[in-house]
N, C-alpha and C positions, 0 to 999 in steps of 0.2 A: 600600488599603496595597498597595504593591509587593513581592513577594517575590523576592529574587534568586536565580538557580538557580545550583548548582555547576557547575564544569567537567564532572564526570561526567554531571550531569543534563543539560546542554547536548548533550554527546557522545551520550547516549542518544536524546535528542530527535531530533538530526540524522539517527542511524541509523535511527530509526522514520521520518521524513520520506523518507529514501531508499528504504527498502524499500517503503514506500506507493506512491511514484512508480513504482517499477519493476513493482510489481503491476498499477498501472493501465494502464501501458504494455503489458504482456502481455495483460490482459483485453482493451484497446481493440483490438489487433492480431486478437483472435480474434472479435470481433464481426463478422456477417455474417446475412443473412437466414435466418432458420429455426433459429438457435441459440437455445437456451432459456436463461432466466436462471439455471436451477439448473444448466446446463452451465459456464457462466460462473463461477457461485459456485464450483464444483468446482475450477475452473482456477485460481481465485484461492487457495483453501485449499491446493492442492496446490503451488502456486508458494512 
């Protein structure tokens, strides 16, 4: 069964996707040899 989303739900999903993409870009730019995954996690949380 397909459940249709309301416009508000679709807007929220789009915003969540946008924020996720921005977070990935910020974290990807910070990746370099020697940086820990804990540091990358903290960066993502702060963003």
